[in-house]
DRENMIKOL-859855 format. One record per residue: residue in three letters; x, y, z of N, C-alpha, C in turn. Coordinates in steps of 0.001 Angstrom, whole numbers, plus 500000, padded with zeros to 6 digits. Layout:
AlaXYZXYZXYZ
...
END
This chain:
Met513874486600514286515105487303514644516275486791513812
Ser516371485447513683517490484896512914517417485308511453
Phe516164485430510920516003485868509528516593487253509326
Ile516302488182510264516766489560510118518278489643510290
Leu518811488916511259520258488977511484521016488423510291
Ser520510487333509690521186486794508523521104487749507351
Leu520001488457507234519856489440506160520842490582506344
Leu520984491055507576521914492154507830523352491718507574
Ala523671490487507914525023489999507666525314489926506170
Ala524304489538505406524495489434503960524672490779503296
Ser524192491841503946524235493157503309525313494052503895
Ser526358493456504460527376494255505125528371494885504157
Val528368494442502895529285494992501905528481495726500855
Ala528856496957500554528123497765499582528874497793498256
Val528124497674497173528677497761495826527963498893495109
Ala528711499751494444528111500917493798527178500481492678
Thr526117501243492498525171500978491425525375501978490310
Ser524880501626489150524957502555488033523910503629488186
Pro524097504797487567523146505883487734521795505542487132
Thr520761506188487670519413505972487188519173506798485940
Pro518660506200484870518383506980483671517241507948483908
Thr517246509015483146516203510019483271514912509494482666
Thr513807509593483409512510509154482933511530510295483051
Pro510506510352482186509526511419482264508709511318483545
Glu508212512458483999507401512495485204506039511906484899
Val505751510717485439504499510027485167503834509674486487
Leu502556509954486587501779509597487766501089508269487472
Ile501629507197487980501159505871487614499690505661488002
Thr499262506181489141497939505857489669496889506909489360
Ala497185507907488540496203508955488280495012508431487507
Thr495215507476486604494123506835485894494361505336485941
Arg493408504570485475493595503125485402494362502714484150
Lys494769503692483337495547503382482143496874502733482510
Pro497274501649481832498583501055482115499736502033481922
Ala499588502983480980500668503932480712500684505095481681
Gly499630505301482455499601506381483419499336507739482789
Leu499550508783483594499281510156483177500370511055483723
Lys500803512046482941501797512990483419501258513745484629
Ala502081513845485660501646514482486897501239515932486684
Glu501918516630485788501625518043485583500242518259484962
Leu499659517232484367498344517357483754497218516876484654
Tyr497560516330485808496537515787486704495832516925487440
Gly494495516860487490493737517946488097493505517812489577
Gly493787516672490179493559516481491601494728516944492446
Ser494627516699493744495671517073494696496660515922494816
Val497902516162494420498880515088494371500249515607494797
Thr501017514737495451502402515012495820503243513817495417
Thr504384514067494781505274512985494377506660513211494968
Phe507331512111495305508712512135495780509517511210494873
Ser510447511767494119511291510975493251512468510409494040
Asp513196509504493414514335508870494072515397509883494519
Pro515786510872493694516791511835494174516345512598495420
Ile515053512947495504514558513667496671514665512788497917
Leu514244511542497818514320510636498966515763510392499384
Glu516660510319498389518073510098498712518656511283499467
Arg518297512496499074518800513683499774518244513774501188
Arg517039513293501406516424513364502737517062512374503710
Gln517686511304503186518338510303504032517362509709505051
Ser516146509425504596515127508846505466514868507418505031
Arg515177506453505921514958505050505601513504504643505852
Ile512803505361506727511423505036507055510519505902506193
Leu509801505298505239509010506081504308507893506851504992
Ser507373506334506094506302507060506782506781508398507330
Asp508084508534507619508612509822508071508532510866506965
Val508665510440505716508523511360504591507075511827504468
Leu506131510935504720504712511271504585504264512301505613
Arg504993512434506719504620513420507738504665514848507190
Asp505454515072506146505615516417505592504616516731504479
Val503765515772504132502828515964503021501565516651503536
Pro501114517728502890499882518398503330498702517433503345
Gly497897517513504402496713516683504521496964515289505047
Met498226514955505409498558513615505880498803513636507382
Ala498375512576508058498640512397509486499218511007509688
Val500362510926510378501038509657510627501079509420512127
Ser500585508275512578500610507933514002501328506603514181
Arg502200506546515183502991505352515439502858504977516908
Leu502556503713517183502335503243518545503655502912519215
Gly504494503945519414505797503747520025506893504257519126
Gly508073503633519220509215504064518434509233503412517066
Ile510378503513516385510548502905515065510285501405515159
Gly509514500906514206509161499492514200507794499201514761
Ala507208500148515516505869499939516055504827500181514968
Gln503628499653515178502564499781514192502368501243513808
Thr502333501510512487502278502871511967501094503008511019
Gln500221503974511308499042504229510492499169505576509798
Val498645505658508575498651506889507796497211507238507435
Arg496828508487507708495487508969507409495578510168506469
Val494588510292505583494554511370504609493293512193504837
Arg493473513491505065492361514436505207491326513975506223
Gly491782513453507344490884513102508427490205511766508302
Thr490432511031507210489836509711507089490650508700507903
Glu490138507489508009490822506463508786491920505794507956
Ala492769505019508655493889504377507980493419503358506945
Asn492266502716507183491774501747506205490916502397505130
His490933503738505064490295504474503975491307504862502894
Val492555504469503069493625504829502143494170503553501506
Gln494100503463500194494643502289499525496133502495499264
Val496931501506499648498378501534499428498716500506498357
Arg499394500963497315499761500103496202501283500096496057
Ile501850498911495934503286498747495738503497498057494402
Asp504050498785493443504269498265492092502983497693491498
Gly501867498382491739500581497956491206499855496936492042
Leu500450496502493144499871495484494015499160496135495192
Asp497922495740495462497207496204496644497862495578497865
Ala498558496397498673499414495873499737498755495864501104
Ser497486496240501208496854496326502515496585494937503085
Asp496448494891504398496115493658505096494682493266504751
Pro494415492018504351493073491666503897492010491639504980
Phe492391491609506282491320491608507285491217492908508054
Thr492245493714508132492093495045508726491800496094507670
Gly492165495804506409491925496742505331492896497898505285
Glu493966497877506081494945498963506078496355498404505950
Tyr497295499308505699498686498925505514499515499456506678
Asp500345498592507252501222498985508352502531499510507761
Phe502740500835507836503925501455507256505190501196508065
Ala505081500552509218506279500273510005507245499384509241
Arg506716498520508373507561497537507701508189498051506413
Thr507964499320506053508390499826504755509653500659504879
Leu510752500142504345512015500862504306512284501325502879
Ser513024502413502752513334502982501447514558502298500850
His514506502061499546515629501491498807515960502384497621
Asp517096502129496994517480502878495805516400502749494739
Gly516001503866494177515025503852493101513588503950493541
Thr513324504062494832511950504150495310511329505486494926
Arg510057505457494574509317506659494222507959506621494896
Leu507521507759495447506250507856496155505285508745495391
Glu504027508339495352502962509142494759501794509141495726
Ile501328510329496118500240510464497084499101511241496450
Leu497947510586496272496749511230495753495808511480496912
Arg495426512721497113494517513076498202493108513281497654
Gly492130512885498451490745512996498032490204511669497553
Pro488882511542497428488263510260497068488756509732495728
Gln489184508474495717489605507803494494488766506539494260
Ser487592506475494909486751505289494774486305505066493344
Ala486183506130492553485760505973491167486781505189490351
Leu488027505115490838489066504363490154489370503042490838
Tyr489436503059492178489933501902492909488947501321493904
Gly487729501826493977486722501185494798486726501618496243
Ala486224500703497103485855501071498464487038501313499393
Asp488241500933499020489388501130499910490104502451499656
Ala489583503288498777490269504532498403489404505750498689
Leu488632505693499782487775506821500155488587508073500452
Gly489726507920501124490538509073501496491630509414500508
Gly492078508430499734493138508676498775493887507405498445
Val494969507562497694495812506442497272497269506829497493
Ile498047505913498070499492506068498194500136504957497375
Ala500913505351496370501570504377495502503071504416495734
Ile503657503247495945505097503089496111505620502356494890
Gln506473503022494125507039502427492921508522502121493168
Thr508938500898492937510342500528493056510961500424491664
Ala512255500584491605512953500605490322513015499214489718
Thr512901499155488404513091497897487692514584497610487541
Gly514909496437487010516309496113486779516957497019485757
Ala516197497448484741516745498346483732516972499745484288
Glu516102500195485181516223501536485748517339501638486777
Arg517598500565487518518626500596488565519335499242488601
Pro520208498957487619520908497668487613522066497641488606
Gly522478496442488979523633496287489852523253495794491235
Val524214495866492136524039495415493518524235496599494440
Ser523346496780495396523501497838496395523112497296497757
Ala523695497856498783523410497401500140523671498534501116
Phe523013498481502241523294499429503321523073498726504654
Val523814499177505655523589498736507018523854499930507922
Glu522967500152508881523056501322509762522781500898511203
His523417501606512113523173501360513537523111502697514249
Gly522136502830515168521980504101515864521439503924517260
Ser520855505010517763520351505040519130519235504020519325
Leu518941503738520589517945502741520983518311501356520474
Asp519623501165520244520140499890519739519381499460518484
Thr519219500411517566518486500171516327519456499860515201
Thr519206498760514509520010498358513363519092498113512179
Ala519420498693511030518644498495509810519584498150508681
Gly519096497343507750519925496964506613519076496559505435
Gly519685496596504263518976496200503067519943495759501987
Leu519462494910501092520268494386499997519393494323498751
Arg519948494780497610519203494757496355520100494260495230
Leu519559493317494444520233492772493284519287492902492095
Ala519738493555491036518848493802489899519662493905488617
Gly518970493688487494519640493801486211518756493331485077
Val519354493225483911518656492787482706519487491700482040
Ala518819490593481667519479489501480958518637489166479737
Gly519011489703478589518223489499477390516858490148477513
Ala515800489366477368514429489875477471513915489865478898
Leu514782489481479852514365489327481244514896490476482091
Asp513992491166482770514323492215483733514019491670485118
Tyr515003491719486038514815491094487346515287492027488462
Ser514694491864489631515139492583490830514749491770492052
Leu515655491723493020515440491017494285515882491940495412
Thr514999492159496373515271493110497446514947492487498797
Gly515808492728499784515563492309501160515889493439502111
Ser515148493530503207515399494580504197515019494075505576
Gly515607494680506591515305494293507962515630495402508940
Leu514985495359510087515211496346511143514943495695512489
Val515844495919513435515638495498514824515924496695515721
Thr515137496838516769515322497964517688514851497588519083
Asp515539498138520092515074497983521465513894498901521761
Gly513723499956520944512559500821521054512576501736522252
Thr511434502375522466511247503283523580509830503112524112
Ser509527503704525237508204503533525837507207504517525249
Asn505951504087525130504879504992524714503887505257525835
Ala504231504833527064503361505031528216503873506192529059
Arg502948506983529602503333508076530482504027507505531717
Lys505239507949531971506068507455533069506369505962532915
Gly506298505444531692506560504035531469508034503709531473
Ile508361502486531831509749502039531864509994500878530900
Arg508936500379530261509083499257529341509324499777527924
Asn510478499465527364510765499828525981510083498845525039
Leu509500499374523975508780498547523020509722498149521890
Ser510214496934521942511142496449520929510373495982519695
Ala511091495850518582510463495417517341511493494754516449
Glu511019493822515635511833493148514625511013493091513344
Leu511564493591512254510872493614510973511778493055509893
Gly511198492328508961511960491810507844511079491654506623
Gly511657491810505450510883491683504232511736491266503053
Leu511119490537502125511746490131500879510784490406499731
Ser511298490814498594510457491002497411511268490667496169
Gly510571490150495184511204489826493916510265490120492762
Arg510828490594491655510019490901490484510774490498489224
Val510040489889488295510586489490487000509675490042485916
Ile510252490734484941509511491268483803510087490636482536
Phe509243489933481786509681489269480565509039489961479369
Thr509868490521478504509380491175477295509340490139476177
Ala508165489579475947508019488519474959508136489056473545
Ser507653490301473335507739490942472029507560492435472230
Asp507580493177471132507358494610471255505955494919471780
Ala505029493980471642503644494223472038503273493582473363
Leu503996492544473808503575491766474980504657491767476056
Arg504227492070477277505132492043478423504452491304479570
Leu505187490395480217504675489598481321505431489955482592
Thr504691490095483708505287490487484988504852489522486079
Ala505809489115486920505532488313488114506176489005489311
Leu505422489130490399505895489851491582505507489070492832
Val506440488924493763506164488296495060506732489186496161
Arg506033489214497295506480489969498459506166489162499717
Tyr507075489290500703506858488653502009507342489610503086
Asp506471489859504079506829490740505198506495490030506501
Arg507375490234507499507154489648508818507473490678509893
Thr506634490725510917506789491710511980506570491044513335
Arg507376491434514317507109491133515720507398492394516499
Ala506435492858517280506601494129517975505875494098519307
Asp506483494745520293505831494912521596504756495984521512
Ser503768495908522386502740496938522496502298497038523945
Asn501701498165524282501201498390525632499691498563525617
Pro499009498114526678497552498245526723497124499619527226
Gln495841499883527075495234501087527631494444500705528876
Asp494558501489529914493929501190531200492448501586531152
Trp491555500586531218490115500863531200489460500603532548
Asn490275500487533599489729500358534959489370501752535464
Trp488055502048535538487643503416535863487979503817537292
Leu488365502853538138488799503187539498490299503475539561
Ser491013503251538479492459503415538474492842504879538269
Pro493916505337538908494381506721538681494927506941537273
Thr495204505849536540495695505977535163494605505621534151
Tyr493342505741534554492233505388533665492331506139532331
Gly492196505389531237492247505971529901493642506160529351
Gln494678505912530143496052506127529700496683504816529234
Val497690504945528383498511503794528017499456503492529167
Ile499519502242529562500346501846530700501274500699530290
Asp502320500491531077503215499372530818502454498052530916
Gly502775497137530013502137495832530023503086494766529525
Thr502521493654529086503317492537528574502817492105527193
Asp502163493021526479501556492676525198502594492705524071
Asp502353491906523062503110491973521816502275491328520720
Tyr502680491521519480501983490896518362502989490487517303
Ala502582489549516477503414489092515358502507488852514166
Asp502971489242512996502194488983511791503113488680510623
Gln502559488054509627503256487819508376502239487955507246
Ile502690488525506142501801488778505021502535488451503728
Arg501837487755502833502420487297501574501592487850500416
His502274488337499379501613488882498197502165488207496944
Gly501310488071495960501737487591494658500961488291493553
Leu501618488563492433500987489250491310501484488651490006
Leu500539488357489099500844487972487732500106488936486809
Arg500821489516485842500195490499484963500724490356483550
Ala499806490520482589500169490535481176499727491865480582
Asp500655492567479915500367493856479286500536493714477781
Leu499495494109477041499494493994475590499293495370474967
Ser500150495738474032500083497037473360499845496815471877
Leu498772497430471346498402497264469948498231498621469279
Leu498117498618467966497882499823467172498931500885467473
Asp500197500486467417501322501403467665501246502036469052
Gly500760501274470022500707501747471400499472502528471757
Arg498558502749470794497352503525471083496319502715471868
Trp496352501384471735495417500525472471496222499611473387
Thr496073499808474689496795499007475669495800498221476513
Gln496184497009476846495350496144477670496204495495478749
Ser495589495250479902496302494649481019495378493673481740
Leu495869492473481974495133491460482728496015491014483885
Ser495484491080485112496306490763486282495520489924487280
Leu496265489117488016495728488311489112496592488547490333
Gln495960488975491447496674489244492691496175488307493785
Gly497085487893494642496728487078495792497464487540497031
Thr496765487589498162497354488031499431496887487101500540
Gly497805486714501409497480485934502598498173486528503808
Ala497462486610504933498022487242506128497594486476507373
Glu498477486481508368498184485881509663498702486811510749
Arg497972486865511864498368487743512961497976487098514281
Val498853487226515263498568486750516610498933487845517601
Ser498048488095518559498298489053519637498435488283520936
Arg499410488687521758499705487954522985499777488885524175
Thr499468488356525346499660489025526620500425488081527539
Gly501583488526527998502396487674528849502845486403528150
Gly502996486459526817503437485299526069502329484347525673
Arg501085484598526122499961483722525802499048484415524794
Ala498655483683523756497820484265522712496438484606523242
Asn495949485818522900494573486177523229493715486381521985
Ser494340486443520800493577486510519556494474486071518402
Arg493859485405517434494546484967516219493630485231515033
Tyr494197485793513967493418486081512776494150485547511549
Ala493374485215510527493939484837509238493007485351508151
Gly493586485840507067492765486385505991493434486218504639
Thr492617486205503577493118486135502214492359487130501348
Arg492969487534500247492315488374499245492827487984497865
Asn491907487723496950492241487426495563491514488407494664
Thr492240489008493716491668490026492838492052489744491397
Leu491044489722490532491243489587489101490841490898488439
Ser491739491500487650491488492812487050491800492789485559
Tyr490988493539484824491218493737483396491076495221483079
Val492032495773482328492014497184481955492270497298480451
Ser491467498111479778491653498372478356491567499873478134
Ala492587500454477488492641501898477267492959502175475803
Tyr492226503135475231492421503493473829492650504995473723
Asp493740505393473084494101506797472905493930507194471436
Phe493386508395471215493256508891469844493245510416469865
Thr493445511020468701493465512468468555492351512880467598
Ala491579513889468025490487514388467183490150515803467615
Gly489826516663466640489430518029466942490504518849467613
Gly491770518494467409492859519239468021493134518868469467
Phe492486517821469993492685517396471376493082515921471415
Asp493783515574472479494084514167472750492950513584473596
His492514512386473232491432511717473936491924510360474438
Ser491375509939475556491711508628476109490463508037476757
Leu490109506845476356488945506139476879489418504845477539
Thr489048504657478808489539503512479584488372502753480197
Phe488442501429480105487488500552480774488269499610481680
Ala487739499371482883488375498443483816487304497646484543
Ala487642496409484878486750495545485657487590494816486702
Asp487114494808487951487807494145489053486842493207489760
His487307492014490057486549491097490919487437490706492093
Arg486941490961493294487741490707494495486966489823495462
Arg487675488884496048487085488007497059488010487946498262
Glu487453488179499449488227488163500690487641487129501645
Thr488531486472502392488101485561503448488743485991504761
Tyr488074485642505853488562486029507170488166484956508166
Gln489054484709509127488726483742510167489417484103511467
Asn488645484108512561489220484173513896489697482769514257
Arg490991482600514442491520481286514782491223480953516241
Pro490886479706516546490570479341517932491766479545518859
Ile491469479994520074492477480070521131492327478806521958
Gly493321477936521898493177476638522531492595475642521549
Ala492004474578522056491531473495521200490068473629520814
Val489325474552521446487880474627521247487537475726520254
Ala486793475364519206486312476331518231484866476693518534
Thr484494477937518281483143478413518528482581479010517239
Ala481344479523517329480725480158516163481519481375515710
Gln482268482007516628483089483159516274484237482781515343
Asn484548481471515263485681481033514455485287480605513046
Ala484042480831512663483606480453511317484321481283510267
Arg484561480678509105485203481394508016484192482329507355
Arg484578483598507187483696484607506601484218485014505235
Arg483288485451504357483667485819502991482972487102502567
Leu483699487905501809483151489095501155483592489083499703
Ser482710489499498815483090489581497402482524490852496799
Asn483223491358495797482855492619495160483296492591493706
Thr482448493144492829482805493305491430482580494760491039
Gly483604495381490490483518496792490121483829497012488661
Tyr483108497979488054483308498336486651483631499825486566
Val484687500159485843485170501535485751485142501983484296
Leu484675503206484076484741503834482762485251505252482960
Ser486349505592482292486917506938482440487247507507481066
Tyr487173508846481008487442509558479756488289510777480073
Asp489393510932479343490295512064479521490399512834478212
Leu490416514150478332490462515033477163491435516155477455
Gly492224516577476455493075517735476685494265517789475768
Gly495129518765476094496377518967475375497460519312476365
Asp498480520067475903499579520410476790499159521372477898
Arg498243522291477606497860523294478596496590522920479359
Phe495717522157478722494410521860479323494217520355479434
Lys493622519929480563493327518518480754492077518393481597
Ala491167517490481220489965517216482000489707515721481970
Gly489157515222483058488891513787483131487649513499483945
Leu486908512488483543485719512035484260485810510525484414
Ala485574510041485642485608508607485923484336508205486650
Leu483779507076486270482604506504486905482901505057487273
Arg482421504632488436482596503239488857481305502735489494
His480944501519489135479781500863489734480252499598490425
Asp479964499484491727480364498328492521479145497486492873
Gln479271496192492624478240495233492995478742494409494168
Asn478033494481495291478427493796496513477388492752496881
Lys477857491608497361476924490579497803476343490890499183
Arg477102491600500024476644491849501384476060493250501555
Phe476560494221500781476143495608500946475376496088499719
Arg474788497242499866474063497830498745475043498209497637
Asn474652497990496395475489498399495272475691499912495299
Ala476828500369494744477155501791494826477775502258493524
Thr477500503530493180478116504180492028478840505430492500
Thr480102505562492143480912506720492524481444507396491266
Trp481796508688491402482308509432490263483418510379490720
Arg484229510816489757485299511782490033485555512606488780
Leu485619513936488955485866514880487871487097515698488211
Thr488053515781487279489265516563487480489528517435486261
Thr490161518574486489490553519440485389491753520275485801
Ser492560520649484824493704521519485092493969522375483866
Tyr494510523589484124494803524516483027496046525313483375
Ala496990525381482438498243526099482641498084527543482184
Leu498099528473483149498066529899482808499393530337482201
Thr500474529892482785501836530153482307502630528870482505
Pro503852528788481989504657527587482233504899527317483714
Gln504776528355484560505027528176485987503747528095486819
Thr502579528390486242501336528462487011500268527599486361
Arg499726526658487131498659525782486649497543525729487687
Leu496319525930487226495141525832488080494604524405488033
Arg494189523883489178493672522524489249492362522521490041
Ala491457521613489694490200521458490417489765520009490328
Ala489114519533491393488647518149491424487440518043492332
Ala486540517133491984485381516827492824485049515357492635
Gly484506514741493675484194513329493544483485512789494757
Thr483061511533494668482401510835495764483190509589496104
Gly482958509057497303483682507872497739482845507017498665
Ile483214505751498758482563504820499670483631504012500391
Lys483242503434501524484110502505502242483233501416502862
Ala483357500220502333482630499089502887483368498568504117
Pro482649498146505162483320497595506348484177496384505990
Ser485296496255506679486185495121506450485659493899507192
Asn486224492737506860485867491509507563486132491630509059
Phe487218492304509407487555492448510823486505493290511553
Glu486074494384510933485054495230511549483720494502511672
Leu483447493606510728482186492861510749482220491673511705
Phe483335490926511690483354489642512380484527489465513343
Gly485402490474513462486551490337514352486124490073515783
Phe486980489362516529486594488974517887487817488869518778
Asn487752489552519901488708489412520986487885489443522266
Pro487846488355523014486915488281524145487113489375525182
Asn488284490006525205488544491021526220488292492451525739
Thr488387492675524423488394494079523978487494494388522798
Phe487145493410521954486499493781520699485586492671520194
Val484387493063519769483451492160519107482941492879517862
Gly483086492262516687482650492882515447481143493059515382
Asn480711493913514454479291494187514267478896493846512822
Pro478240492691512612477893492283511244476815493144510596
Asn476238494081511338475180494939510799475701496280510284
Leu477010496457510244477566497717509767477218497943508299
Lys477045499223507933476766499623506563477979500352505996
Ala477997500480504681479096501185504022479061502665504345
Glu480256503266504485480370504718504677480394505393503315
Arg479835506627503253479769507337501991480212508778502203
END
């Protein structure tokens, strides 16, 4: 609470920012290429929200924007600040990979991202890819990919801040400092929200309060015309009330959400180091990155903990893309390799540890090969990925996309592909003595 209040106090004065320069429409996540792909040439189902659109909507909660996207379903366990899940085309919340500035932002033990903690800032851009993206991003992208891009210091320099107060005693605020100093591009962002909330129980009288806070920082160092180094850190913290569901079959409220004394708190930390190298006049680009994520969560009833979880995820990725022109068409060949390792542990409640508290591990190595062909009017792409799993059967997924412009205003698009979703550590080994026991025999979904 003190963290959020101090953040709001710091952001009480607003300073105008300089205008955002015009940039070409680029879909960062359409391919594994570091340079991305123009959205108009992408053959799949995609929706993008640029910064001017988000600014006109005046929506601080990004999940509210996603409610208007075809094929998207947003569910929130109460009012603003409560746990928020996003589903694409009927898949589950942990079937959608959420990426923030190239960082896999999902919780390492639930496998999903809580959109309650995401507030909009100046320069934010949203990209939503619907349909299986496992051929590009593996087992967490069965339903699609949601990419959140924030502005760099060069794109949005200066200081900006906002503070708002409204109904349900809700206060939100944010502060951003960004700019360029020589070869160094920097940005630092903080945001927070506190609310008394509202009830999610039928005839309930308990309001579900919430407190959210987050900090992020990014530094981009341009060492030369060919080499760029990026470092990114993020920290998010949440505390929110929740209500239980009545499973007493003799109760008149059986199956309903009822007033209770439950709440939960979590914190999640992310780090990213990336080196981008451009050779042959930009035709050959390479990217090497290392990501690390750590998360902790505790659930309580009446102020007493009933479950504690901790998880980590480390990912090493390499991408190499080569562009060339032949036969009157532009060609692009991309190779990518990812190695990911996740750990999970049910923390003991009290002083006694049991077999349920053993540390669990999952590891996966994936190889991607994609080829894109086309020009201004025509574009086609094929992607293949092979995943090697230590716990599950190895899997190969593919995705084919194509688009063709009949006129400057009309473009036909088509896409087909396959996807997989491996069970998360929580689904395999999660444990709550009152409500949930994981199943280590689960198989991957296809």
